[in-house]
Structures are given as C-alpha cells and as structure tokens.
N, C-alpha and C positions, 0 to 999 in steps of 0.2 A: 263722232262716236258717242254713244250713250254712256252715262255714268254707270259703274257697277251697281247691280241690285244686291248681290251677295258676294262677300269677299273674305279671304283669310289674310291676315297680316302678321308675319313672323310667327306662325303657329307651330308649336311643338307638342308632341304627345309621348308620354312615357307610360309603360305598363310595368309597375314595380321599378326595378333599377334599370330597365331597358328602354332607351329612348328610340322610338320607331319613326317619328317625324322630327325633322330638324329645321325650324325656322322657315316654314313653307309660306309663300305668297301666292295667292290664286284668286282670280276674279271671274265672275259670271256677269255678263251684260245682257240686257233685254234684246231679244231677237238675234242672239248669237249662239252658235253651237261650238262649245269649247271642249276639245278632247283632252282627257287626262289618261296618259298611257305610261306603261312601265312594266318591268318584269313582275311575276308573282312575288309578293313580299316587299315590293318597292314602297308601299304605303298608300296605294290608291284607295283601297277599301276604308282605311282609317280616315283619310281625307274626306271621303264621301260621307262617312258616318258623322263626322264632326259638322259638316255642312248641313246634314239632315237632322241634327239634333239627337242622334242616337247615343253619342258619347261626347264627353267634354274635352276641350283642349287643356293641356297642362300649362301652356304659356302662349302668349300672343292674343290677338283680337279677332273676333268674328264681327263683321259689319253687315248690317242690313240697311240698304239705301243710304249708306255712308255713316250711319250711327252705330256705335258698339251695341251688341246684343248678346244675350245669353239665353239659349234654349234649354228649358228645364227637361224637355223630352221631345221625342219626334212628333208627338201630338201638337206641341206648341209651334214647331216648325211648320207642320202641315196647316195649322190655322192661318199662317201667313202665306200659304200657297206653295210651300216647298215640299215636293213629293219625290220619293225615291223608289225606283223599281229595282229590287234586289236581284243579284245573280241567282241566288237560291230562292225557290218559290216560297212566298209567304202567304200560303192559301190554307183554308180550313178544308181538308179533303172530304170530310163527311157532309159538307154543306153544298147547296146548289151554286151555280155560277152567279146568279143574281144576288144571292145572299152574301157571297164573297165580295162582289163589287161594292156593295153598300154596307159591309160589315162595320159596325160602329158609327155609321152615319145613315141609318135606316130612314126611309121616307115614311112619314106617318100621316094618317088621316084621323085627326082627333087624338085619341090615346091608342089607337090600333095601328099596326104596321100596314102600310099600303103596298101589299105584295104585287098588285096589278101594275102600279106605277113603276116599281123597281124593276119588274120583269120587262116592261115596255122600254124603259130607258136602257136597260142592259142589252136588249135586242137591237136598239139603235146603235149602241157603241160597237157591238159585235159586227153589225152590218157595215159600219164605217171601216172596220178592220178586215172586212171580207172574210170573216170567220164563221163558218156554217155550224155553229154550236147552239144547241137548245139552251136558252137562259135558265131553264129549270133543271138542266142535267147536273148530276152530282159530279163534283170536280175529280173525285178519285177515279172516275171512269174515263177521263180525258187523256189524250195523247200528250206527250211532253210539249210539242209546239203549241198545241191548243191551250195548255196551262199558261204558257208564256203570254199568249194573246189575252187571256183573262187578266193577267197581271197588268198588261198595258191598258186594257179597258178600265181597270180599277183606277189607274193614274189619270186617264182621260176624263173620268167622271168627276174629278176634283176641279176646283177653281184654280188652275195652275198659274203660278208666277215663275217658278223655277222647277225644272224637271231633271232629276239625277238618274241616269240610266247606267246600270252596272252590267256590262256584257249582254245587252238585250237580244243580240242575234245569235248567241252561242248555240241555241237549240232550235233555231228557226230554219225552215226551208228557204231556198232562194226566192221563191214566190212570196213567202211571208215577209222576208227581208225588204223586198220592194214595196210591199204594202206599208210596212213600218216606216220606211224612208219617206213615203208620201205624207204620212201623219206628222213626222218630224218637221218636214218642210212647212206644213200647215201651221204647226205650233210656232215655228220661227217667225212666220209671217204675222202671227198674232202678237208677237212681242215677248213670247216666253223665252226665258234664258235656259239653255240646255247644257248640262254636263254629260258628256258621252264617253264611256270607256269601252274599249274593244281591243282584243289582240289581233284583229283583222285590220292591218294597216291600210289596206286598200279601201276599206270602209271609211276610215278616218280621213283619208285623202279625198274621198268622194263627197262626203256630206258635211264635213266640219269646216269651221272658219278659222279656228285657232287651235294649236296643240301645245300642251305643256307636258314635259317628260319628267317623271320621277325616277330616281335611282337610289336605292338604299336609304329611302326616307328623306331625300333632299331633291329640290328642284334643280335640274341640270340644264334645261333648255325650255324656252317658250317662244313661239314664233307663229306668224300667220301660216296656215297650211300651204298657201301658195309659195312660201319661201323655204320649204323643207321637203325633201324627197322621202319616200318610204325607206330607202336604204339609210338615210341620215337619221330618221326616227329610230330604226332598229339599232344603229350604232350608238345613239345616245342612250337607249334603254339599257344595253348590255355593257357599254363601255369599251366595245371593240367592234371591229368590222365583222360582218357575217357574209363573207364572200361565197362560202360553200355551205349553204344551208343543208343540202342533202348529200350524204356521203356516196361514194361509188357503190353501185349495186353489186351484191354478191352473185356469183355465177352458180345457178342450180346444178346439182349433181343428178345422176341418172336414177338413183334409188328412190322409189316411191315410198313416202312415209305415211300418207293418208289417202284413202280411197273412199269416196262417197258415191253410192249408187242408188238412184231412184228415191232419194230421201223426200219424204212428204210429211207435212204437219197439217192436219185438217183445217181448212179455211185460210191457211197462211202460206204454205209452201207446196208447190206442185212438182214432184219428181225431179229434184235437183241432183245433179251428178258433178263431181269434180275430182281431180287428183292433185296432190301436193308433194313436191319432191324435197329431198334433203338439201338444205342451203337455199331454198327458194323463199322469196317474199311474194305472196300472191295477194293482190288487191281485190276487194269486192266493193263495187260501186253501185249506185242506184239512188233513186229518190227516197226520202223518208217514207216509210210505209211499204217499201218494195219487198220486205221480207229478209233483209240482210241480217239483222240481229237475231231474228227467229231461226234462221238457218244455222248460225253459229251456236245458239243455245241448244238446238236440237243435236248438233254434232257433239257438243260437250256433255250431253246427258241431262240438260236442264229442262227439256221439253219432251213429251211423248212423241214418237215419230214412227213412220214406216220407212222401208228401205233398209239399206245396209251400210254400215260404217266400219271400215277396217283400218286399224292402226298398226303399222309395221307388220302387215300380213295377218293380224289376228282380228276377228270380228269383235266390235265393242257392243255390249248389250245396251239397249235403249234405256234412257231414263236413269242412268247410274253414274252420277257425277264423280263419286269417290273412286269407282273402278277406273273411269277415264283418267283421273289424276294419277292414280297408282301406276297405270300403264304408260304414263308420260304425255298426256294431253291436258292442257289447261285453257281456261277461257278468262280473259280480262274484260269485265263488264264495262259498258259505256256509262253506267250510272254509279259513279264512285260514291256518291253521297248516300243513296238508299240501299244499294245492293253490294257495294264493294268494301266499305269501311264502317267500323263502329265509331261514330263521330265523338261519342262521349268517353271513349277509352284512349289510353296512351299509345305510343308508337309500338312498344314491345308487344302488347296484347294483340294489336291489329296484325302485326307481322307474323306471329307464330300460331295464331288461332287455328288455321286449317291443318296444321301439322303438329298439334300438341303431343301426339303419341311419340314424336321424335324427341321430345324434351322431358320425358318421364311418363310414368303410368299413374301410380298413386300420388306421388309428389312431383311437382314440376321443377325442373332444374333451372332456376332463375339465372344462374351464372351462364349456362349455355344459351338461354334466351338473350341475355344481354350481349353475349359474344356475337350471336347472329344479328342482333340489331346494330352492333358496331360495324360489322361487315356491310350490312345494307346501307347504312348512312354513308360509308366511305365509297362503296361501289356505285351508288345511285345519286351521290351528291345531295342528300336530303338535308335541308336547312331547317332546324327546329331549335328555338331558344331553350327548350327543356324537353327531355326525353319522355317525361311522364305527362306532358300537357295533352289535353284532349285533341285528337287529330282534326276535329272540326275547326280548331283555331289556326291550323296551318293554312298557308296559301294554297290555291288550287294546284299549282305546279308541284309543290311538295307533297300534297295528298296523292297526286297521280304517280309520282315517283315511288312513294311508299306502297301504293297499290301494285305497281310493277314489281317491286321487291317481294311483296307478299306472294304474288302470282308465280314468280320464278323461283321461290324458295325450294320448291320440290324438284328443281332441276329437270324440267320437262323437255321432251324432244319436239313436240308439236305445240305451238302457241297460237291461240286465236285472240287477236287484240281488236276490241271494238272501240272506235273513235279514240285513238291513242292520245290526241293532243287537244281535245275539246276544252275550251276555256283556259288554254295554257299560253304563256307568253312566248315570244319568238326565241329567246335564249334557251328556255327549257325545252321547246320543240326541238331545237338543234341537238340537245343532249339525248332526247328520246330517239330521234332519228338515228343518231350514231349508235345508240344501244341496240336498236332493231337490226341495223346493218351488221353490227358486230356479232349478234346472235346468229344471223344467217351465215356469216362467214365461218362461224365456229361449227356449223353443221346442223343447226336447228332449222326446223321448217315452220314458216310463219304465215298466217293469214291476217291481213290488215283490212278492217272495214272502216271506211272513212267517207264523210260527206264533203271533204275538202278535196277537190280534184287535183290541185297542185301536189297534195300529199300523196295521193295514189300514183300520180305520174312520176313523182320524185323518188318514191320508195320501191314500187313494185316492178318486177321484171315482166309480170303478166297480170292482166286485170280481167275479172269476170264481172259482168254487169247484170243486175237484176231488175225486173219490171213485173209488178203485179204477182209476186210470189214465184216467178220463174227466172232461171238463168237464161237470158235471151242472147247472150253472145260473149265472146272472149276476145281480148286484144293482146298483142304481144309485140315487143320490139318497137319499131318506129310507128306502129299503128296505135300505140297507147298515147292518145292525145285527147284534149278536152272536147273537141267537136265530136269525135267518135263516141266517147263515153256518154255525152249528152243525148245523142241520137238514140243510142241503145236504151238509156235510162228512161226516156220518154216514150219508148215503144214505137219509134218511127221506123226501126229496121231491126233485123236479127242477123246473126252470123251463124255459121255451122256449129253444131255441138262439139265438134272435134277440138275447139279452142279450150274447152274445159279440161281436156286430157293433159 
C-alpha cells in the first residue's frame, strides 16, 4: 500500500467558541478513492476545505508526502496539485466556458492571451466528458448539469495529484454520472488520490476503495468499502438504524384539489393534464430536461402558460404567484441557493420574507417573527449555531429544512416540491420523507418531482412520467417500479392518458 500523499493528524477546527472538528485523522493515498461521508453538518466540508487550503486548522497537523505543511491559501494547495470541485458552482457566469476553465491560469503567446489554444484545450476536455457544449458559450446560459461538467473540466485541466470532490453527482443525470465515473477510474489508474463525498451510498459502494464516516465533527468509523454495507454506513452516519426510510403512504381521498387541463409552455410543455386529490402524494418523474420543473413552475404561476389550472374548483390566473399562494398553492424550488434563500441573510429574514404583511405593515413585529422562527426550528429540527448567521453558512440539509419551513409558513393546501432531498444526507432525508407523509395524512395534496427513482417509488402512491415536454404515462400501485419509470422516461413506451386522472 502506498504511503499517504496528504493527511490530517489529530486536526480540530473551531469557529469562535464552537469546535466543529474534534481530532480528525484522515489519509489520502495515490491511486485510491477515499469516501468521506456523514450527515449535513457532520464536518465534511470543513475537513475538505482544510485539506484544500481554504481554511486553517485550529489544532493538529496537515502532512504532504509525510512532512508537515501549512497552506497559506487554496492557490498554494493547487500549486502542489490539490484541486477541489465544490458542491456549489465556483464559476464566473458572465464569462465563456473556456475562460472559466483557464481563469487565473490563462495560456499566453508572448504577452497576449492565446484564446485559440484555450478554446481548443477546453474542447478536448469537454469531448472527454462527452459534454456537447460550445467552449465559447457563456456559462450563464448553461443547464445545471452542464455547469457541473464545466467544473469537472476545470479540475481535469490541472496537473492533478489530489482531487477533492464535494457531491459531484448531485445535479448530474445518470448518463453524466457514468461518464464521470469513467474519468474517476482513469485518474485512479494514473495515481491521483481522490477524496469523494456523496450522500448516494450506492455510489460510494460502487466506486470507492475506502470510506471514513464523520458524525458531529468526529471520525466514528473508517474501513475498506468491501468490509462495510450501505446500511452500516447509514447507521454510522446517524448513530441509529434506519430500517424504515420511507413511512407508510397516506391513502388519497376522493376530493380533487388541483386540476390541470391542457397546460402548455411554448417550446417546453405540450398540453399536460393531471389531477391531484386531497391526501395524495403524486410523483412526477422523467429525465433532466423533460419539463418537470417547467410544469411545476407554470402551475405555480412562475411561467406564462396556456391551458387551465383549477385549485379547489376555482380557476387560477396564469403568471400570478402571489394569487396562487394566497389561495393555498405553493412551490418549493429545486434551486435553494439561487431561487429559494437569501444566503447572506439570517434565518428570521428568510423565513418570513414572503409573508411580511402578516408581521406588520409600517413596522415589522420582530417578536412575532422570532416566535415564528422558534416554531420552525422546533417543527423542522433546524440546527443552527446562531439564529442571525447567514443561511449560506448552514449545512445543505438545514438550508433545505428552512426552505420547507418558509414554503409551508402560509399553511398551503397544495404543495409542489421539486427535488426535496437533493444534496441531503440520509438522516435528513428520512426527516423530510416523514414530514411529506405527515402533510398528506393531514389532508394536504402534494406533488413531488424527483430524479431519484427510489424516492418516487417510496413516497408516491401514483407517478406521472414526462418525456420531451409531455406526460407520456402514469403508474399506480404495484406498477410503480423502476423499470416502468425508465421505459416511460426514455420514450420507449406510453400508457393511456387516463393515468393522469
């Protein structure tokens, strides 16, 4: 076995009086993929940032090829070949793909930038990733999966010795994941040491050699992947067994809460129709780009649309989000960072912003806001060291729980939830699944859009599948299974439109 190229020895980290890492030991070896897993808030991001030179350790040693080292910055770490792909995109949206790939490391011919060389090299990297993106395209116009591929291309353009990957597949399609896994295997064969974090334990089991589990800032288990099961990983992460990840499904009532007839969005959705009953969890599946999010946004009033949407018997006007919310329909966005939360504001401001008129007119009733936040923290088990901290500093799971609390503050009757557990650890997933089931049991009607088929199968009593902007079929009862969803999502077959009713 090769000696470690990069390691932590008894590393602790404190932010003010709060210690978030407690004596962590961690090793990365050349040609090995080492998974670092744990619940949101367990200390994974802090560990990765210390290894990548983004923050300093408060105590303990960082060692590079066996010798103590101190990184003054991430640039110093990158100079040694240590590169980190962040979970949140670190791209200049107004620049082109090639400009992002070589930002800060531009290729020059004499004193001029060699745009032709950078564009050609970027094209090679994108081809390697099977990503059909123009190297000169502006990043702001790319899809979320394409942006992730650009981040990966940036990393591959470096002289890599250590690659740190923070949830690299969270926004990728299954096809893109397979491409990424092939690149990871290639890097491993070249002797690159890889730190891989993912909440998808099946990925960890499939591609990693070793796994280390963090819980509450401490290392609780480290073992070869061959010697630990997915269930054992999950139990180590949360400190308890997770025998029932999905709660019992609520039984839908007869009352129709939402009717969508012939909904269309130019160039995106073609005459979609569906019904949703009280107490029902209706799943919407399909590949990325099939139109799932656009359908939900159009129903919620976020997009112009044709067709008719009726909420509890009354027609909802198109393009009026506030009206929809006032009448009892809300939408929880898949993009909590850009569209769901104000990352530089505290918990209270984020929670109450959509309903400020409830907390005063000329003057805001801060006491009432704080009481609402107290209830949200208790009801949704939100963990935050300080209530006024920027929500951008919360873990992904706690951000998602805050977004849920914000969305449900208006006590809606119909709830559209887009990717409810993207980038969320398994313990928090269980909490959110229980919450969704409880809402349905209490008589709310819920649509869940998810790219994770086990999630659709585990939560929904009925699943509609989209392909190329159309609802191509519906599945119910025992017919809700992975094979049937995949065939519909890929356009290989269709079922009768009656399944949407």
